[in-house]
C-alpha positions as CSV (number, residue, x, y, z in Angstrom):
1,X,-21.9,23.0,-4.4
2,X,-22.0,26.8,-4.4
3,X,-19.0,28.6,-5.7
4,X,-16.3,29.3,-3.2
5,X,-16.8,32.8,-1.8
6,X,-13.1,33.6,-1.2
7,X,-12.2,36.7,-3.2
8,X,-8.8,37.0,-4.8
9,X,-6.7,39.6,-3.1
10,X,-3.2,40.0,-1.5
11,X,-4.9,39.4,1.9
12,X,-6.4,36.1,0.9
13,X,-4.6,33.1,2.6
14,X,-5.0,29.6,1.2
15,X,-3.8,26.3,2.6
16,X,-3.2,23.2,0.5
17,X,-2.9,19.9,2.3
18,X,-0.4,17.9,0.2
19,X,-0.6,14.2,-0.5
20,X,1.6,11.9,1.6
21,X,3.4,9.9,-1.1
22,X,5.9,11.1,-3.6
23,X,4.1,9.8,-6.7
24,X,0.8,11.2,-5.5
25,X,2.4,14.5,-4.7
26,X,3.8,14.8,-8.2
27,X,0.3,14.0,-9.6
28,X,-1.2,16.9,-7.5
29,X,1.0,19.5,-9.1
30,X,-1.6,20.4,-11.8
31,X,-3.9,21.4,-8.9
32,X,-1.2,23.7,-7.3
33,X,-0.7,25.5,-10.6
34,X,-4.5,25.8,-11.2
35,X,-5.1,27.2,-7.8
36,X,-2.5,29.9,-8.4
37,X,-4.2,30.8,-11.6
38,X,-7.6,31.0,-9.8
39,X,-6.0,33.2,-7.1
40,X,-3.1,35.1,-8.6
41,X,-2.8,37.5,-5.7
42,X,-3.4,35.2,-2.8
43,X,-0.8,33.9,-0.4
44,X,-0.7,30.1,-0.9
45,X,0.9,27.8,1.7
46,X,1.3,24.1,1.3
47,X,1.3,21.7,4.3
48,X,3.3,18.6,3.7
49,X,5.2,15.8,5.5
50,X,9.0,16.1,5.3
51,X,9.6,13.3,2.7
52,X,7.4,14.9,0.0
53,X,8.6,18.5,0.4
54,X,11.2,18.1,-2.4
55,X,8.4,17.6,-4.9
56,X,7.1,21.2,-4.1
57,X,10.3,22.9,-2.9
58,X,11.0,25.0,-6.0
59,X,7.4,25.4,-7.2
60,X,6.9,29.0,-8.2
61,X,3.1,28.8,-7.7
62,X,3.6,28.5,-3.9
63,X,4.5,31.2,-1.5
64,X,5.4,29.0,1.5
65,X,5.8,25.4,2.5
66,X,4.7,24.4,6.1
67,X,6.2,21.3,7.5
68,X,4.0,18.7,9.1
69,X,6.6,17.4,11.6
70,X,4.8,14.1,12.3
71,X,7.9,12.7,14.1
72,X,8.5,15.7,16.2
73,X,6.4,18.7,17.1
74,X,3.3,17.3,15.4
75,X,3.4,13.7,16.5
76,X,0.0,12.2,16.8
77,X,-1.9,13.1,20.1
78,X,-1.0,16.4,21.6
79,X,1.1,17.1,18.4
80,X,-2.1,17.1,16.4
81,X,-3.5,19.8,18.5
82,X,-0.2,21.7,18.2
83,X,-0.4,21.4,14.4
84,X,-4.0,22.7,14.4
85,X,-2.9,25.7,16.5
86,X,0.1,26.3,14.2
87,X,-2.3,26.3,11.2
88,X,-4.9,28.5,13.0
89,X,-2.2,31.1,13.9
90,X,-1.6,31.7,10.2
91,X,-5.2,32.8,9.6
92,X,-6.1,30.8,6.5
93,X,-9.3,31.6,4.7
94,X,-9.5,28.5,2.5
95,X,-8.2,24.9,2.8
96,X,-7.9,22.6,-0.2
97,X,-7.5,19.1,1.1
98,X,-5.7,16.9,-1.5
99,X,-4.9,14.4,1.2
100,X,-8.0,12.2,1.4
101,X,-8.2,11.3,5.0
102,X,-10.4,12.1,8.0
103,X,-7.4,13.7,9.9
104,X,-6.9,16.3,7.1
105,X,-10.5,17.5,7.4
106,X,-10.3,17.4,11.2
107,X,-7.2,19.6,11.3
108,X,-8.8,22.1,9.0
109,X,-11.9,22.3,11.3
110,X,-9.8,22.5,14.5
111,X,-7.7,25.3,12.8
112,X,-11.0,27.2,12.3
113,X,-10.5,27.6,8.5
114,X,-13.8,29.0,7.3
115,X,-13.7,27.4,3.8
116,X,-12.8,23.7,3.9
117,X,-12.9,21.8,0.5
118,X,-12.3,18.1,-0.1
119,X,-14.0,14.9,-1.2
120,X,-17.0,13.6,0.8
121,X,-15.2,10.4,1.7
122,X,-13.8,8.8,4.9
123,X,-16.8,10.1,6.9
124,X,-15.6,13.7,6.4
125,X,-18.8,15.3,5.2
126,X,-19.7,17.0,8.4
127,X,-16.2,18.4,8.8
128,X,-16.2,20.0,5.3
129,X,-18.5,22.9,4.7
130,X,-17.5,22.6,1.0
131,X,-17.9,18.9,0.5
132,X,-17.2,17.7,-3.0
133,X,-19.2,14.6,-4.2
134,X,-16.8,12.0,-5.5
135,X,-18.0,11.0,-9.0
136,X,-17.6,7.2,-9.3
137,X,-16.4,7.7,-12.9
138,X,-13.2,9.4,-11.5
139,X,-12.2,6.0,-10.0
140,X,-11.8,4.7,-13.5
141,X,-9.5,7.6,-14.6
142,X,-6.0,8.7,-13.9
143,X,-5.2,10.0,-10.4
144,X,-4.4,13.4,-11.9
145,X,-8.1,13.6,-12.9
146,X,-9.1,12.5,-9.4
147,X,-7.2,15.4,-7.8
148,X,-8.4,18.0,-10.4
149,X,-11.9,16.9,-9.6
150,X,-11.6,18.5,-6.2
151,X,-11.1,21.9,-7.7
152,X,-13.7,21.5,-10.4
153,X,-16.2,20.2,-7.9
154,X,-15.7,23.3,-5.9
155,X,-16.4,25.6,-8.8
156,X,-12.8,26.5,-9.6
157,X,-11.1,26.3,-13.0
158,X,-8.5,23.6,-13.8
159,X,-5.4,24.3,-15.8
160,X,-4.8,21.1,-17.8
161,X,-3.1,17.9,-16.7
162,X,0.6,18.8,-17.1
163,X,2.7,17.9,-14.1
164,X,5.3,20.3,-12.7
165,X,8.6,19.4,-11.1
166,X,11.2,22.1,-10.7
167,X,14.9,21.5,-10.3
168,X,17.1,24.0,-8.4
169,X,20.4,25.2,-9.8
170,X,22.1,23.7,-6.8
171,X,20.7,20.3,-7.4
172,X,21.4,20.5,-11.2
173,X,25.0,21.3,-10.3
174,X,25.2,18.3,-8.0
175,X,24.0,16.0,-10.8
176,X,26.5,17.4,-13.2
177,X,29.3,17.0,-10.7
178,X,28.3,13.4,-9.9
179,X,28.1,12.4,-13.5
180,X,31.5,13.9,-14.2
181,X,33.0,12.2,-11.2
182,X,31.6,8.8,-12.4
183,X,32.8,9.4,-15.9
184,X,29.2,9.3,-17.3
185,X,27.7,11.3,-20.1
186,X,29.8,13.2,-22.7
187,X,29.2,11.3,-25.9
188,X,27.4,8.3,-24.3
189,X,23.8,8.1,-23.1
190,X,23.1,8.5,-19.3
191,X,20.9,5.7,-18.1
192,X,19.3,4.9,-14.7
193,X,17.3,2.0,-13.2
194,X,15.0,2.2,-10.2
195,X,14.7,-1.4,-8.9
196,X,12.9,-0.6,-5.6
197,X,9.4,0.5,-4.8
198,X,7.7,1.3,-1.5
199,X,4.9,-0.8,-0.1
200,X,6.2,-4.3,-0.6
201,X,7.8,-6.4,-3.3
202,X,4.8,-7.0,-5.6
203,X,5.6,-3.9,-7.7
204,X,9.2,-4.9,-8.2
205,X,10.8,-6.6,-11.2
206,X,13.4,-9.1,-10.2
207,X,17.0,-7.9,-9.3
208,X,18.5,-10.6,-11.5
209,X,16.7,-9.2,-14.5
210,X,17.7,-5.7,-13.7
211,X,21.2,-6.9,-13.5
212,X,21.0,-8.6,-16.9
213,X,19.5,-5.5,-18.5
214,X,22.3,-3.4,-17.0
215,X,24.9,-5.8,-18.5
216,X,23.3,-5.6,-21.9
217,X,22.9,-1.8,-21.9
218,X,26.4,-1.2,-20.5
219,X,27.9,-3.4,-23.1
220,X,26.0,-1.9,-26.1
221,X,26.6,1.7,-25.1
222,X,30.0,1.4,-23.4
223,X,28.9,3.0,-20.2
224,X,27.6,2.3,-16.7
225,X,24.1,2.4,-15.4
226,X,23.0,4.5,-12.4
227,X,21.1,2.5,-9.8
228,X,18.6,4.8,-8.0
229,X,16.7,4.4,-4.7
230,X,16.5,5.5,-1.1
231,X,18.5,4.3,1.9
232,X,16.4,1.2,2.1
233,X,17.3,0.3,-1.4
234,X,21.1,0.5,-1.0
235,X,21.6,-3.2,-0.4
236,X,19.4,-4.0,-3.4
237,X,21.6,-1.7,-5.5
238,X,24.7,-3.5,-4.2
239,X,23.2,-6.9,-5.1
240,X,22.4,-5.8,-8.6
241,X,25.9,-4.2,-9.0
242,X,27.4,-7.5,-7.9
243,X,25.4,-9.5,-10.4
244,X,26.5,-7.1,-13.2
245,X,30.2,-6.5,-12.4
246,X,31.4,-3.2,-13.8
247,X,28.1,-2.3,-15.3
248,X,26.5,-0.2,-12.5
249,X,27.0,2.8,-10.3
250,X,25.0,2.4,-7.1
251,X,23.7,5.8,-5.9
252,X,20.8,4.4,-3.9
253,X,20.8,6.0,-0.5
254,X,23.6,8.4,-1.5
255,X,21.4,11.3,-2.6
256,X,18.5,13.3,-1.3
257,X,15.2,13.1,-3.1
258,X,15.7,16.5,-4.8
259,X,19.2,15.4,-5.9
260,X,17.7,12.2,-7.3
261,X,15.2,14.3,-9.3
262,X,18.2,16.2,-10.8
263,X,20.0,13.0,-11.7
264,X,16.9,11.6,-13.4
265,X,16.6,14.9,-15.3
266,X,20.0,14.3,-16.7
267,X,19.1,10.8,-17.9
268,X,18.5,9.9,-21.5
269,X,16.7,6.7,-20.4
270,X,15.2,5.6,-17.1
271,X,13.9,2.1,-16.4
272,X,11.7,1.8,-13.3
273,X,9.1,0.0,-11.3
274,X,5.8,1.8,-10.4
275,X,7.2,4.3,-7.9
276,X,7.5,7.9,-6.9
277,X,10.5,8.3,-9.1
278,X,8.5,6.9,-12.1
279,X,6.1,9.8,-11.7
280,X,9.0,12.2,-11.3
281,X,10.5,11.1,-14.6
282,X,7.1,11.5,-16.2
283,X,6.8,15.0,-14.9
284,X,10.3,15.9,-16.1
285,X,9.6,14.5,-19.6
286,X,12.4,11.9,-19.4
287,X,12.3,8.9,-21.7
288,X,11.4,6.0,-19.5
289,X,10.4,2.3,-19.5
290,X,7.9,1.6,-16.7
291,X,7.5,-2.0,-15.6
292,X,3.9,-2.5,-14.3
293,X,2.5,-5.6,-12.6
294,X,0.4,-5.5,-9.5
295,X,-0.7,-1.8,-9.8
296,X,-3.5,-0.1,-11.7
297,X,-2.3,0.6,-15.3
298,X,-4.9,3.4,-15.6
299,X,-5.0,5.3,-12.3
300,X,-1.2,5.3,-11.6
301,X,0.3,5.0,-15.1
302,X,3.2,7.4,-15.8
303,X,1.5,10.4,-17.4
304,X,3.9,11.3,-20.2
305,X,4.1,10.6,-23.9
306,X,7.8,9.8,-23.3
307,X,6.9,6.9,-21.0
308,X,6.6,3.3,-22.4
309,X,4.6,1.2,-20.0
310,X,5.5,-2.5,-20.2
311,X,2.8,-4.8,-18.8
312,X,1.7,-8.4,-19.5
313,X,-2.0,-8.8,-18.6
314,X,-2.6,-11.7,-16.3
315,X,-5.9,-12.7,-14.6
316,X,-4.9,-11.5,-11.2
317,X,-3.5,-8.1,-12.2
318,X,-4.0,-5.5,-11.0
319,X,-4.2,-7.0,-7.5
320,X,-2.9,-3.9,-5.6
321,X,-1.3,-6.2,-3.0
322,X,2.0,-5.5,-1.3
323,X,3.3,-9.0,-1.7
324,X,2.5,-11.5,-4.3
325,X,0.7,-14.6,-2.8
326,X,1.4,-16.7,-5.8
327,X,4.1,-16.9,-8.5
328,X,4.5,-13.2,-9.3
329,X,3.5,-14.0,-12.9
330,X,2.8,-10.3,-13.8
331,X,6.5,-9.6,-13.4
332,X,7.8,-13.0,-14.4
333,X,6.3,-12.6,-17.9
334,X,8.2,-9.3,-18.5
335,X,11.4,-10.6,-20.2
336,X,14.7,-8.9,-20.3
337,X,15.1,-9.2,-24.1
338,X,11.8,-7.3,-24.5
339,X,12.7,-4.5,-22.2
340,X,16.2,-4.3,-23.8
341,X,14.6,-4.0,-27.3
342,X,12.4,-1.2,-26.1
343,X,15.4,0.6,-24.5
344,X,17.2,0.3,-27.9
345,X,14.2,1.7,-29.7
346,X,14.3,4.8,-27.4
347,X,18.1,5.3,-27.6
348,X,18.5,4.4,-31.3
349,X,15.2,5.4,-32.9
350,X,16.7,5.4,-36.4
351,X,18.2,2.0,-36.3
352,X,15.7,0.0,-34.1
353,X,12.4,-1.6,-34.8
354,X,9.6,-0.2,-32.6
355,X,8.5,-2.6,-29.8
356,X,5.1,-2.4,-28.1
357,X,4.9,-2.1,-24.4
358,X,2.0,-4.6,-24.1
């Protein structure tokens, strides 16, 4: 592919089409930073659906966030044409399509953006005048490398693999206030669990085991454990709290995503399934234990040296299925005592024997 012809200047306008899932969005942040370093003077706008905007909200490498209002003004059909017109009215010179779908390329074409860059997948080649060939080797690497490959394939420089997640002062204050109200912190570690995961139950460790882990942690460290999650996870948090009386504080569904990021940032330990919050904790550099079963332990692993990935290899894993059709062995073989020992190793490194994640 020939090098992108867009010249860096205050008049240059660039559109980034964001990924649609929170975890994927976090893993695209190295691309956002790299694009800014390639075009320090340009005006960079990010187009994102509402639920992933908190990932980018406080990012200093962006000038503007444009909302893809898919349940309102931009609902599929006529809304797609309205979105294309809204994009066209901003006069973008270059589109970087991190969202790997036919629609993303079609919107860029309809918006008459002269430079349209993305992978040559999903029958998009004719819609992209800067089509990047997808190297099959990237499918065997981390998703961060997959996203960086779009820039490098277009002749732009990358800027490492470090992920960015920025917490506002307002959300940090919210987290401090909540911890104070719940009597958490001070001279005791702040801990959280994230028992939910979008896209089915296959990625989830069992509620009974999370509850048992919370009982053990609460007893050892004389504190309570925050239970994270969205509104759909509130009942799951209540169930775990009931199974571990007095050991949990259920905040699932009681915070916005940006507030959840701030609470995770205040944690000394975070135990989680493969999820968007797992990737947020990795980006924030929080010590975490990630319980991995049905998902790819390479492509979507938490990218942080402070993350311990706990996984028991079984013949059917990774299956990448939403629901386990069998006995959920990949999660069943992850025992509470093993996870508890790893947690102790993180919280009490001087007095605990190191435990391997696999």
